[in-house]
KEVOMI-467355 format. One record per residue (C-alpha): residue number from 0; residue in three letters; chain; x, y, z. Coordinates in steps of 0.1 Angstrom, whole numbers. Example, Ala and Ser with C-alpha at 12.3 -4.5 7.8 and 13.67 -1.06 7.14 Angstrom:
<sites>
nr/rest/kette/px/py/pz
0/ALA/A/123/-45/78 .
1/SER/A/137/-11/71 .
</sites>
This chain:
<sites>
nr/rest/kette/px/py/pz
0/UNK/A/1018/629/939 .
1/UNK/A/1042/649/957 .
2/UNK/A/1070/668/942 .
3/UNK/A/1108/666/950 .
4/UNK/A/1114/685/981 .
5/UNK/A/1078/690/992 .
6/UNK/A/1075/694/1030 .
7/UNK/A/1111/702/1033 .
8/UNK/A/1115/725/1062 .
9/UNK/A/1143/751/1063 .
10/UNK/A/1158/757/1097 .
11/UNK/A/1139/784/1115 .
12/UNK/A/1152/819/1113 .
13/UNK/A/1151/845/1139 .
14/UNK/A/1139/880/1130 .
15/UNK/A/1134/912/1147 .
16/UNK/A/1127/949/1140 .
17/UNK/A/1127/984/1156 .
18/UNK/A/1104/1014/1150 .
19/UNK/A/1127/1029/1129 .
20/UNK/A/1125/999/1104 .
21/UNK/A/1087/1001/1101 .
22/UNK/A/1091/1038/1096 .
23/UNK/A/1115/1033/1069 .
24/UNK/A/1093/1008/1053 .
25/UNK/A/1064/1031/1051 .
26/UNK/A/1084/1056/1036 .
27/UNK/A/1099/1033/1009 .
28/UNK/A/1065/1022/996 .
29/UNK/A/1050/1055/992 .
30/UNK/A/1030/1062/1025 .
31/UNK/A/1022/1102/1027 .
32/UNK/A/1017/1127/1054 .
33/UNK/A/980/1121/1052 .
34/UNK/A/990/1086/1067 .
35/UNK/A/1009/1098/1095 .
36/UNK/A/1000/1067/1118 .
37/UNK/A/1024/1047/1096 .
38/UNK/A/1051/1075/1095 .
39/UNK/A/1052/1089/1130 .
40/UNK/A/1060/1070/1160 .
41/UNK/A/1043/1092/1185 .
42/UNK/A/1010/1089/1166 .
43/UNK/A/983/1075/1190 .
44/UNK/A/975/1050/1161 .
45/UNK/A/1011/1042/1152 .
46/UNK/A/1008/1009/1133 .
47/UNK/A/1031/987/1110 .
48/UNK/A/1021/985/1075 .
49/UNK/A/1004/952/1072 .
50/UNK/A/1030/937/1044 .
51/UNK/A/1060/947/1064 .
52/UNK/A/1063/910/1075 .
53/UNK/A/1071/901/1038 .
54/UNK/A/1107/916/1042 .
55/UNK/A/1118/899/1073 .
56/UNK/A/1133/866/1059 .
57/UNK/A/1156/889/1038 .
58/UNK/A/1169/907/1070 .
59/UNK/A/1167/883/1098 .
60/UNK/A/1178/903/1131 .
61/UNK/A/1206/922/1112 .
62/UNK/A/1207/960/1115 .
63/UNK/A/1237/960/1089 .
64/UNK/A/1238/958/1053 .
65/UNK/A/1241/921/1040 .
66/UNK/A/1256/902/1014 .
67/UNK/A/1224/892/996 .
68/UNK/A/1242/863/978 .
69/UNK/A/1257/848/1008 .
70/UNK/A/1227/854/1031 .
71/UNK/A/1202/840/1005 .
72/UNK/A/1221/809/1002 .
73/UNK/A/1200/781/1017 .
74/UNK/A/1202/746/1026 .
75/UNK/A/1199/725/995 .
76/UNK/A/1164/708/987 .
77/UNK/A/1164/671/988 .
78/UNK/A/1160/656/952 .
79/UNK/A/1166/690/936 .
80/UNK/A/1197/704/919 .
81/UNK/A/1217/731/937 .
82/UNK/A/1200/764/925 .
83/UNK/A/1218/797/921 .
84/UNK/A/1202/827/941 .
85/UNK/A/1223/849/917 .
86/UNK/A/1196/842/890 .
87/UNK/A/1163/841/908 .
88/UNK/A/1131/865/903 .
89/UNK/A/1099/866/922 .
90/UNK/A/1070/845/907 .
91/UNK/A/1040/851/927 .
92/UNK/A/1033/862/965 .
93/UNK/A/1003/860/989 .
94/UNK/A/1001/870/1022 .
95/UNK/A/976/864/1051 .
96/UNK/A/971/889/1080 .
97/UNK/A/963/867/1109 .
98/UNK/A/974/893/1137 .
99/UNK/A/987/928/1138 .
100/UNK/A/1025/931/1142 .
101/UNK/A/1036/951/1171 .
102/UNK/A/1056/983/1162 .
103/UNK/A/1088/968/1174 .
104/UNK/A/1098/930/1184 .
105/UNK/A/1115/944/1214 .
106/UNK/A/1111/921/1242 .
107/UNK/A/1098/892/1223 .
108/UNK/A/1113/865/1200 .
109/UNK/A/1100/860/1167 .
110/UNK/A/1109/837/1138 .
111/UNK/A/1103/826/1103 .
112/UNK/A/1093/790/1100 .
113/UNK/A/1096/781/1063 .
114/UNK/A/1090/750/1042 .
115/UNK/A/1088/740/1004 .
116/UNK/A/1055/733/989 .
117/UNK/A/1068/723/956 .
118/UNK/A/1095/725/930 .
119/UNK/A/1087/723/892 .
120/UNK/A/1110/721/863 .
121/UNK/A/1098/746/837 .
122/UNK/A/1126/741/812 .
123/UNK/A/1137/776/810 .
124/UNK/A/1141/777/847 .
125/UNK/A/1130/761/881 .
126/UNK/A/1100/774/901 .
127/UNK/A/1103/768/941 .
128/UNK/A/1071/774/959 .
129/UNK/A/1074/780/997 .
130/UNK/A/1054/790/1027 .
131/UNK/A/1068/813/1054 .
132/UNK/A/1050/817/1088 .
133/UNK/A/1059/847/1111 .
134/UNK/A/1056/832/1146 .
135/UNK/A/1061/845/1181 .
136/UNK/A/1082/819/1196 .
137/UNK/A/1070/823/1232 .
138/UNK/A/1033/818/1224 .
139/UNK/A/1033/799/1190 .
140/UNK/A/1011/825/1177 .
141/UNK/A/1013/830/1138 .
142/UNK/A/1010/866/1127 .
143/UNK/A/1012/862/1090 .
144/UNK/A/1012/833/1064 .
145/UNK/A/1030/842/1032 .
146/UNK/A/1032/818/1002 .
147/UNK/A/1051/824/971 .
148/UNK/A/1075/812/944 .
149/UNK/A/1106/820/930 .
150/UNK/A/1115/814/894 .
151/UNK/A/1154/804/890 .
152/UNK/A/1162/818/856 .
153/UNK/A/1182/794/831 .
154/UNK/A/1180/765/858 .
155/UNK/A/1156/740/844 .
156/UNK/A/1158/710/822 .
157/UNK/A/1168/686/852 .
158/UNK/A/1138/662/846 .
159/UNK/A/1117/673/872 .
160/UNK/A/1079/675/874 .
161/UNK/A/1062/702/852 .
162/UNK/A/1035/712/875 .
163/UNK/A/1001/721/868 .
164/UNK/A/992/749/843 .
165/UNK/A/976/780/860 .
166/UNK/A/937/778/855 .
167/UNK/A/923/806/835 .
168/UNK/A/912/835/858 .
169/UNK/A/878/846/851 .
170/UNK/A/890/882/859 .
171/UNK/A/919/877/836 .
172/UNK/A/932/907/813 .
173/UNK/A/914/903/779 .
174/UNK/A/929/935/762 .
175/UNK/A/944/969/769 .
176/UNK/A/918/995/760 .
177/UNK/A/920/1033/752 .
178/UNK/A/944/1051/774 .
179/UNK/A/958/1019/784 .
180/UNK/A/927/1010/805 .
181/UNK/A/929/974/813 .
182/UNK/A/896/956/808 .
183/UNK/A/888/923/826 .
184/UNK/A/871/896/811 .
185/UNK/A/843/888/837 .
186/UNK/A/827/924/839 .
187/UNK/A/846/942/811 .
188/UNK/A/840/974/831 .
189/UNK/A/861/1003/842 .
190/UNK/A/879/1002/875 .
191/UNK/A/864/1014/905 .
192/UNK/A/895/1032/916 .
193/UNK/A/930/1039/901 .
194/UNK/A/960/1045/920 .
195/UNK/A/994/1060/903 .
196/UNK/A/1029/1060/916 .
197/UNK/A/1059/1078/899 .
198/UNK/A/1092/1059/907 .
199/UNK/A/1126/1075/903 .
200/UNK/A/1162/1065/898 .
201/UNK/A/1165/1062/937 .
202/UNK/A/1134/1043/944 .
203/UNK/A/1150/1010/945 .
204/UNK/A/1181/1023/963 .
205/UNK/A/1157/1034/992 .
206/UNK/A/1136/1004/992 .
207/UNK/A/1167/981/994 .
208/UNK/A/1175/994/1029 .
209/UNK/A/1147/975/1042 .
210/UNK/A/1170/945/1040 .
211/UNK/A/1167/931/1004 .
212/UNK/A/1201/941/992 .
213/UNK/A/1199/921/959 .
214/UNK/A/1226/938/936 .
215/UNK/A/1200/932/906 .
216/UNK/A/1182/964/919 .
217/UNK/A/1213/985/926 .
218/UNK/A/1238/982/898 .
219/UNK/A/1232/973/859 .
220/UNK/A/1256/942/855 .
221/UNK/A/1233/915/871 .
222/UNK/A/1204/927/850 .
223/UNK/A/1224/927/819 .
224/UNK/A/1234/892/825 .
225/UNK/A/1199/881/831 .
226/UNK/A/1186/899/800 .
227/UNK/A/1169/928/816 .
228/UNK/A/1192/953/801 .
229/UNK/A/1202/968/834 .
230/UNK/A/1191/972/869 .
231/UNK/A/1154/968/878 .
232/UNK/A/1130/974/906 .
233/UNK/A/1125/949/934 .
234/UNK/A/1094/931/923 .
235/UNK/A/1083/934/960 .
236/UNK/A/1085/972/955 .
237/UNK/A/1056/970/930 .
238/UNK/A/1039/945/951 .
239/UNK/A/1040/965/984 .
240/UNK/A/1032/998/968 .
241/UNK/A/1002/983/953 .
242/UNK/A/990/970/984 .
243/UNK/A/995/1006/999 .
244/UNK/A/975/1019/969 .
245/UNK/A/945/995/977 .
246/UNK/A/946/1003/1012 .
247/UNK/A/945/1040/1007 .
248/UNK/A/920/1041/979 .
249/UNK/A/894/1015/993 .
250/UNK/A/904/1010/1030 .
251/UNK/A/908/1044/1045 .
252/UNK/A/946/1036/1051 .
253/UNK/A/934/1015/1082 .
254/UNK/A/956/984/1083 .
255/UNK/A/928/964/1100 .
256/UNK/A/908/967/1066 .
257/UNK/A/928/942/1047 .
258/UNK/A/928/906/1053 .
259/UNK/A/946/890/1023 .
260/UNK/A/968/904/994 .
261/UNK/A/982/885/965 .
262/UNK/A/996/890/931 .
263/UNK/A/1018/873/903 .
264/UNK/A/1049/891/888 .
265/UNK/A/1042/895/853 .
266/UNK/A/1071/918/840 .
267/UNK/A/1101/937/853 .
268/UNK/A/1096/974/862 .
269/UNK/A/1126/998/856 .
270/UNK/A/1136/1029/879 .
271/UNK/A/1117/1059/866 .
272/UNK/A/1085/1040/853 .
273/UNK/A/1052/1053/865 .
274/UNK/A/1029/1025/881 .
275/UNK/A/992/1025/874 .
276/UNK/A/970/1003/896 .
277/UNK/A/935/996/884 .
278/UNK/A/911/983/912 .
279/UNK/A/879/967/908 .
280/UNK/A/852/958/935 .
281/UNK/A/836/922/928 .
282/UNK/A/807/927/953 .
283/UNK/A/816/892/966 .
284/UNK/A/818/890/1003 .
285/UNK/A/824/860/1027 .
286/UNK/A/806/856/1061 .
287/UNK/A/825/882/1078 .
288/UNK/A/818/908/1053 .
289/UNK/A/854/907/1036 .
290/UNK/A/851/917/1000 .
291/UNK/A/871/904/972 .
292/UNK/A/889/930/953 .
293/UNK/A/906/926/918 .
294/UNK/A/934/946/907 .
295/UNK/A/961/950/878 .
296/UNK/A/993/972/880 .
297/UNK/A/1007/982/848 .
298/UNK/A/1038/1004/838 .
299/UNK/A/1022/1035/822 .
300/UNK/A/1022/1032/784 .
301/UNK/A/1037/996/789 .
302/UNK/A/1031/960/800 .
303/UNK/A/1013/947/830 .
304/UNK/A/1039/942/858 .
305/UNK/A/1014/925/886 .
306/UNK/A/987/903/873 .
307/UNK/A/962/880/891 .
308/UNK/A/958/906/919 .
309/UNK/A/932/897/946 .
310/UNK/A/927/912/980 .
311/UNK/A/901/906/1008 .
312/UNK/A/892/939/1022 .
313/UNK/A/867/961/1043 .
314/UNK/A/859/988/1017 .
315/UNK/A/854/1023/1036 .
316/UNK/A/852/1058/1025 .
317/UNK/A/888/1073/1020 .
318/UNK/A/896/1093/1053 .
319/UNK/A/927/1103/1071 .
320/UNK/A/938/1092/1104 .
321/UNK/A/955/1124/1115 .
</sites>
């Protein structure tokens, strides 16, 4: 049975980007001088980091700072109460890379085509699941397909469907071992690779310049009202930096070596936290030799912040593209 609003299509949204935008994005998610092909526009292999498309709905075609709350206000979803974008956090995100993005959209027309997949009343809040396609308007070609959910805090109890409970993941976390090593149920083995990233008080202030200007990540008042105690990092900061860690550790920093990436947002990250991503190879491959990778990102000494992590990758020896 379909849920209220399922299939509702938002008006298409034009999007554009410059080389400068993709350079900023790569800098903000932790790319290093060893990965100059993401950081230098004259590099012979200059490339867009694959997850850049996830930021485009936030900024559209603007090169200016946007009023996040006004820009995020969307058309009402039929059959669903009006939801307040001032109290929303990410639930889960998945992206499929179908075609490499050009380093600039100049000379072409791109748009985001978005629709609602489902809306669920969770009592303490409402979950809205959506699909975003990045499409070149002139050709109809789809470059990325992103699906995800937003959790509207304190906006439940309107009598909508509850939705299905998530199935137990055979690779789910069973315990935190010694030295905060995450053990996974299916193999109960140590990770094949570990990637760490130290954030600082300016990390979110830099990342927001990509177009996600939510005040929740810049000033303490919104986070205090939502029960977080103050400003928190963008969920998509942790999500994007984790994807960078996987590509660097297993994919040789080659953007063609990742096909899919997804994770669930489990707990907030504070500026200054150290992120630790533990990565497992499953050995499971599809017919095109894409291997399924599992991962978990935690705050060092604290909680898991990204769970249910999955990616499809071609694993190669780490190497520089300098």
